C-alpha angles and dihedrals in degrees: 000000000000122000089246092055093049091049092049091050093050090047091051093050093048092050092052092051093052099052097044106113119226126230090253090054090051090053093047092049092049092049092051091048093050092046089053090053091052092051091047093057125094124264094263093052092050090058088061099045116106130193127209129181114205128212091275093054095253116145119231123196125201139178114224096209093101141022131026098248099103126173119251094248121058129180107255115234117231111254116238113277115232108269097164134049127216112224125202129186132184137152114267092234139031130184118243109266094022127108121254116213117212119189118205119190134173109197113210094023095127110147094004128126137188136088143287124209122215131184133190140167106285091200092059104033135033126196114247110164146329137210092230140028111309131166122206105218093179138330106304094013126098134176114206115206109222114207111129094162127216118330100017141075127232116266130156135175116215123202115210124179116227103232099155126104119268110278095031117129121217119206116204114194137177106220104183142357123204113187137163136179128238091276093055096252116144116249118203120228128182120219124224128239117277120279118234120208122180122214115231130200114263115271111269093018110141 
């Protein structure tokens, strides 16, 4: 074989060895391609895309629209940001033996439903009545059923008897609000600081 032929053969062999992709390059190329497909999808599809990295460090992408075999890592959805505020009003003082009225309102709650949990000191106040549906879970714990219907906002007046000794302070606090609209979407609601009402001695008491 001539020297030119040998050189050409060596050149051809060297060129083939240089362009042959490795397994790692194949994986990297596949990961980049899949990531580009995820980014090209619409916003709703992105919410359903999950990413999983296996023991070898290879990324796996999956769409959750079908099947039950889901990867171990799923993109967390952002919880609803508070868009409503729960308002509570009550007098700063109440005489022992009298009834304290607490007004709870959720402006902008037209068409919403759910519940609101309240707690208070059971040794100072006792639940008597309410202007709307309320469930007493335990002494000092109430669950307010929110369902104002169409065309109105949620508002309820609670009646609590002052049973504590004069000088006692009752804290009334909303602990959690769980609301949703007519389509079943969660609606965030922030709760106010606790109300503090002091019990006074009955008028004329010596």
